[in-house]
C-alpha positions in Angstrom: 43.9 128.4 76.6 40.6 128.9 74.7 40.2 126.6 71.6 39.5 128.5 68.4 35.9 128.5 67.3 34.9 126.1 64.6 34.2 127.4 61.1 30.6 127.1 60.0 31.7 124.6 57.3 33.2 122.3 59.9 29.9 121.4 61.6 28.9 117.8 60.9 25.2 118.7 60.8 23.4 121.5 59.1 22.7 124.3 61.6 19.9 127.0 61.6 22.5 129.6 60.6 23.3 127.6 57.4 19.6 127.6 56.5 19.4 131.4 57.2 22.3 132.1 54.9 20.8 129.9 52.2 17.4 131.6 52.6 18.7 135.2 52.1 20.9 134.2 49.2 18.1 132.2 47.6 15.6 135.1 47.8 18.2 137.5 46.5 19.0 135.2 43.5 15.3 134.7 42.7 14.6 138.4 42.3 18.0 138.9 40.7 17.2 136.5 37.9 13.6 137.5 37.7 14.5 141.1 37.0 16.8 139.9 34.2 14.1 137.8 32.6 11.1 140.1 33.0 11.7 142.1 29.8 11.5 139.0 27.6 7.9 138.4 28.9 6.5 141.9 28.9 7.7 142.4 25.3 5.4 139.7 24.2 2.4 140.5 26.4 2.2 144.4 26.7 2.4 147.5 24.5 6.0 148.2 25.5 7.4 148.0 22.0 4.6 150.2 20.6 4.9 152.7 23.4 8.7 153.1 23.0 8.7 152.6 19.2 11.0 149.6 19.4 11.8 147.3 16.5 12.6 143.6 16.9 16.3 144.5 16.5 16.0 147.0 19.3 14.5 144.4 21.6 17.4 142.0 20.7 19.9 144.8 21.6 18.1 145.4 24.9 18.1 141.8 25.9 21.7 141.4 24.9 22.8 144.5 26.7 21.5 143.3 30.1 23.4 140.0 29.5 26.6 141.8 28.5 26.5 144.0 31.6 26.2 141.0 33.9 29.9 140.5 33.1 30.7 144.0 34.2 28.8 143.4 37.5 30.5 140.1 38.0 34.0 141.5 37.5 33.4 144.4 39.9 31.4 142.7 42.7 33.5 139.5 42.8 36.8 141.4 43.2 35.3 143.8 45.7 33.8 140.9 47.7 37.3 139.2 47.9 38.6 142.5 49.4 35.7 143.9 51.5 33.6 140.8 52.3 30.7 138.8 51.0 27.9 140.4 53.1 28.3 144.1 52.1 28.5 143.3 48.4 25.4 141.1 48.6 23.5 144.1 49.9 24.9 146.5 47.3 24.2 144.2 44.3 20.6 143.7 45.3 20.1 147.4 45.6 21.8 147.9 42.1 19.5 145.5 40.2 16.4 146.9 42.0 17.3 150.4 41.0 17.8 149.3 37.4 14.4 147.6 37.3 12.8 150.7 38.8 14.3 152.9 36.2 13.1 150.4 33.5 9.6 151.3 34.5 10.4 155.0 34.0 12.0 154.7 30.6 10.9 157.1 27.9 12.6 155.6 24.9 15.2 153.1 23.6 18.2 154.8 25.2 16.8 155.3 28.7 15.6 151.7 28.7 19.0 150.5 27.5 20.8 152.3 30.3 18.3 150.9 32.8 18.8 147.3 31.6 22.6 147.9 31.8 22.2 148.8 35.5 20.0 145.8 36.1 22.6 143.6 34.4 25.4 144.9 36.6 23.5 144.1 39.8 22.4 140.7 38.6 25.9 139.7 37.6 27.4 140.7 41.0 24.7 139.1 43.2 25.2 135.6 41.8 28.9 135.4 42.5 28.7 136.8 46.0 25.7 134.6 47.0 27.4 131.4 45.8 30.7 132.3 47.5 28.9 132.9 50.8 26.9 129.7 50.7 29.8 127.6 49.4 32.2 128.8 52.2 29.8 128.3 55.1 28.0 125.0 54.6 29.5 121.6 55.5 31.3 119.9 52.5 29.0 116.8 52.4 25.9 119.0 51.6 27.6 121.7 49.5 26.3 120.1 46.3 22.8 120.1 47.6 22.9 123.7 49.0 24.5 125.0 45.8 21.6 123.3 43.8 19.0 124.7 46.2 20.4 128.2 45.7 20.5 127.8 41.9 17.0 126.5 41.9 16.0 130.1 42.5 16.3 130.4 38.8 13.2 128.2 38.3 11.2 130.2 40.7 12.4 133.4 39.0 11.1 132.1 35.7 7.8 131.1 37.3 7.4 134.7 38.7 8.5 136.2 35.4 5.9 134.1 33.6 3.1 135.0 36.0 3.9 138.7 36.1 4.7 138.9 32.4 1.8 136.9 31.0 -1.0 137.7 33.5 -0.2 140.7 35.7 1.6 142.9 33.1 -1.3 142.9 30.6 -3.5 144.1 33.4 -1.4 146.8 35.2 0.9 147.7 32.3 4.6 147.2 31.8 5.7 150.3 33.7 3.9 149.2 36.9 5.3 145.7 36.5 8.9 146.9 36.5 8.3 149.3 39.4 6.6 146.6 41.6 9.6 144.4 40.8 12.0 146.8 42.5 10.5 146.0 46.0 13.0 143.3 46.9 15.4 146.2 47.7 13.7 146.2 51.2 15.3 142.8 51.9 18.7 144.5 52.3 17.6 145.7 55.8 17.1 142.1 56.9 20.4 140.9 55.4 22.2 143.7 57.3 20.7 142.7 60.6 20.6 138.9 60.4 23.1 137.6 57.8 26.6 136.7 59.1 29.8 137.3 57.1 31.7 134.3 55.7 34.0 133.1 58.4 36.3 131.5 55.8 36.8 134.9 54.3 37.3 136.5 57.7 39.9 133.8 58.6 41.7 134.3 55.2 41.7 138.1 55.7 43.2 137.7 59.2 46.1 135.5 58.0 46.7 136.9 54.5 49.9 139.0 54.2 48.0 141.7 52.4 44.7 142.1 50.7 44.5 141.5 47.0 44.5 144.9 45.2 43.2 145.5 41.7 42.1 143.3 38.9 45.6 142.7 37.8 46.5 140.9 41.0 43.3 138.7 40.8 43.7 137.9 37.1 47.4 137.3 37.7 46.5 134.6 40.2 43.7 133.1 38.0 46.0 133.0 35.0 49.1 132.0 36.8 50.7 128.5 36.7 48.7 127.2 39.6 45.2 128.2 38.3 45.6 128.7 34.5 44.2 125.4 33.4 41.4 125.5 36.0 40.4 129.0 34.9 40.4 128.1 31.2 38.4 124.9 31.6 35.9 126.4 34.0 35.3 129.2 31.6 34.7 126.8 28.8 32.3 124.6 30.7 30.3 127.6 31.9 30.2 129.3 28.5 28.9 126.2 26.8 26.2 125.6 29.5 25.3 129.3 29.4 24.8 129.2 25.6 22.6 126.1 26.0 20.4 128.1 28.5 20.2 131.4 26.8 19.7 130.1 23.2 16.6 128.5 24.7 15.3 131.0 27.2 15.3 134.4 25.5 13.0 133.7 22.6 11.1 130.7 23.8 7.9 132.7 24.9 7.9 134.4 21.5 8.5 131.0 19.7 5.5 129.4 21.4 3.1 132.3 21.0 4.0 133.9 17.7 5.7 131.1 15.7 3.7 128.0 16.9 0.5 130.0 17.3 -0.2 129.1 21.0 -2.2 131.3 23.2 -0.6 133.1 26.1 -2.2 130.6 28.5 -0.9 127.6 26.5 2.6 129.1 26.2 2.6 129.8 30.0 1.5 126.2 30.7 4.5 124.9 28.7 6.9 127.3 30.4 5.4 126.3 33.7 6.2 122.6 33.0 9.8 123.7 32.3 9.9 125.4 35.6 8.5 122.3 37.5 11.1 120.2 35.8 13.8 122.6 36.8 12.9 122.4 40.5 12.9 118.6 40.3 16.2 118.8 38.4 17.9 121.1 40.8 17.0 119.1 43.8 17.8 115.8 42.1 21.1 117.1 40.8 22.1 118.3 44.3 21.7 114.8 45.8 23.2 113.1 42.7 26.3 115.3 42.8 26.9 114.7 46.5 26.5 110.9 45.9 27.9 110.2 42.4 30.2 113.2 42.0 30.1 116.5 40.2 31.2 115.4 36.8 29.1 112.3 36.1 26.0 114.0 37.3 26.6 117.1 35.2 27.1 115.1 32.1 24.0 113.0 32.6 21.8 116.0 33.2 23.3 117.8 30.1 22.3 114.8 27.9 18.7 114.9 29.3 18.6 118.7 28.5 19.8 118.2 24.9 17.2 115.5 24.2 14.4 117.7 25.5 15.6 120.8 23.5 15.7 118.9 20.2 12.2 117.6 20.6 10.5 120.9 21.5 12.1 122.6 18.5 13.1 120.5 15.5 11.0 117.6 16.8 7.8 119.6 17.2 5.9 117.4 14.7 7.2 114.2 16.2 6.0 115.4 19.6 2.5 116.0 18.1 2.6 119.8 18.7 0.8 121.0 21.8 0.2 117.6 23.4 1.0 115.6 26.5 4.2 114.4 24.7 5.4 118.0 24.3 4.8 118.7 28.0 6.9 115.6 28.8 9.8 116.9 26.8 9.5 120.4 28.3 9.7 118.7 31.7 12.9 117.0 30.5 14.3 120.3 29.4 13.7 121.6 32.9 15.2 118.5 34.6 18.3 119.0 32.5 18.6 122.6 33.7 19.4 121.0 37.1 23.0 120.8 35.9 23.3 124.5 36.8 23.4 123.3 40.4 26.9 122.1 39.7 28.5 125.4 38.7 28.4 127.3 42.0 29.8 124.4 44.2 32.3 123.4 41.5 33.8 126.8 41.1 33.9 127.3 44.9 35.8 124.0 45.2 38.5 124.5 42.6 39.5 128.1 43.5 41.1 129.4 46.7 39.6 132.0 49.0 41.9 134.8 47.8 40.2 134.8 44.4 37.0 132.7 45.0 34.4 135.4 44.6 36.3 137.1 41.8 36.6 133.8 40.0 32.9 133.0 40.4 32.0 136.5 39.2 34.4 136.6 36.3 33.7 133.1 35.0 30.0 133.0 35.4 29.3 136.5 34.2 31.8 136.7 31.4 30.2 133.5 30.2 26.8 135.0 30.5 27.9 138.4 29.1 29.0 136.9 25.8 25.5 135.5 25.4 24.5 139.0 24.1 25.1 137.3 20.8 22.4 134.7 21.4 19.3 136.8 20.6 21.0 138.2 17.5 22.2 134.8 16.4 18.7 133.2 16.7 17.2 136.1 14.8 19.8 135.5 12.1 19.2 131.8 11.8 15.4 132.3 12.0 15.6 134.6 8.9 17.4 131.9 6.9 15.8 128.7 8.3 13.3 128.7 11.2 12.9 130.0 14.7 13.0 126.5 16.0 16.3 125.8 14.3 17.8 128.9 16.0 16.7 127.8 19.4 17.8 124.2 18.7 21.4 125.4 18.7 21.1 125.1 22.5 21.3 121.3 22.3 24.9 120.9 20.9 26.1 123.5 23.4 24.6 121.4 26.2 26.5 118.3 25.0 29.7 120.2 24.7 29.3 121.4 28.3 28.7 117.8 29.5 31.9 116.6 27.8 34.2 119.4 28.8 33.5 119.2 32.5 35.7 116.0 32.6 38.8 118.2 32.2 38.2 119.6 35.7 39.0 117.5 38.8 36.3 115.7 40.8 35.7 117.8 44.0 32.9 116.0 45.8 33.2 116.5 49.5 36.4 118.6 49.4 37.0 121.0 52.2 37.6 124.6 51.1 40.6 124.9 53.5 42.2 122.0 51.6 41.6 124.0 48.4 43.4 126.9 50.0 46.4 124.8 51.1 46.6 123.1 47.7 46.7 126.5 45.9 49.3 127.8 48.4 51.5 124.7 47.9 51.3 125.1 44.1 52.2 128.8 44.4 55.2 127.9 46.7 56.3 125.2 44.2 56.1 127.7 41.3 58.0 130.3 43.3 60.6 127.7 44.3 61.1 126.6 40.7 61.5 130.3 39.7 64.2 130.8 42.4 66.0 127.7 41.3 66.0 128.9 37.7 67.3 132.3 38.7 70.1 130.7 40.8 71.1 128.4 37.9 71.2 131.4 35.6 73.4 133.2 38.1 75.8 130.2 38.3 76.1 130.1 34.5 76.9 133.8 34.4 79.6 133.4 37.1 81.1 130.5 35.1 81.1 132.6 32.0 82.9 135.4 33.8 85.6 133.0 35.3 86.1 131.4 31.8 86.5 134.8 30.1 90.0 135.6 28.7 92.1 138.3 30.4 91.3 141.8 29.2 87.7 140.8 28.4 86.3 142.4 31.6 85.3 146.0 32.0 85.7 148.0 35.2 82.4 146.6 36.5 83.3 143.0 35.9 81.2 142.6 32.8 82.4 140.6 29.8 83.3 142.7 26.7 82.9 141.1 23.3 86.0 141.7 21.1 85.3 142.8 17.5 86.9 140.7 14.8 89.5 142.6 12.8 89.5 140.1 9.9 87.9 140.7 6.6 
């Protein structure tokens, strides 16, 4: 009898196929996030706002709309990936965000650009969830933290490319051409179709599952049911806090440096580049730390580092001596702290079963990001009453809240995803058994009530009849 083939995640050593899966997911995530960020840079460096007659409020709405629609994309793609597979949805989401970016370059006014950014947001939201589910399900458990961090580090490269294109290429070729060129990653779908395998964990689950999950009601019912309710709530809280810390900093930081602090585009780009260098160091460092020390202590430590850096580049601008080597050091710390994002993908993979994993990744990550549409508006509100720096500094307490709340989740370093599946199934069986016991007990009580009922108190169907009192 032929022994069943090993799952990709059951190999002791990293295989070439693991690196290929990471590479495709990594590249997809880079251009996914790059397309989401690009508008923030071209607004500051090109004539886009003048050409389309956009006010500062219009820009805030455009930035927020893309964020809000990442939630829509995450909801749709995650659920579809749990039903139809990780690979086809990875290809579809890449195509969607590339189409949205192409249409952004063809926009003729506020409303056409708004629709284009909404399409981009949907593709961006879907790609992240599917890519992390695919990588998390296929790599060996002892390197899952590192591979999740490597994948997430694509955000640092995305910011680097957005900085280069937004600050240096866009002023030269124009904002329209910048958006159109940025749609080229759609060509990568051909390679993914030919060389990317499907998640074998998902294939095994589909082969053994009684029936595929159908509809959002089924998925949300599992996520909010007794077995997963606490996990879903806490995971949403951790991700939302960390997302607020990121977006309160990211959206307006180029404008803050250039227009509020009076730095040139070159100086602003240099500071943002230091943030990106720190991010790469942070992602790699966090991956090793989380696989050695555990997810929770590593996440908290990096969150504290991030908060310190954020305070110093905003409210502590004077203490850091403005544009100086000290400020560069604190920007580096901000970037290092961003390495805690390397925890979110592996952690969500490890606490949710295969039946809802991609949906949970998509819903939690992108709903958390979608509500950040309030971030640009909130910063504009605070800036009008205090200072731009004070608005951006709101990111620091959110970072600390994220670092504290992660301790409400279990430590999952090194867990096998098949164990997560068995644990969730056991909890569902326990819940179902408890429900059956309760129904049986109710039935026993009803039978006892019928037996104890006085003669003449039963109707033709055996149901008890309550007699009316004839007293006054």
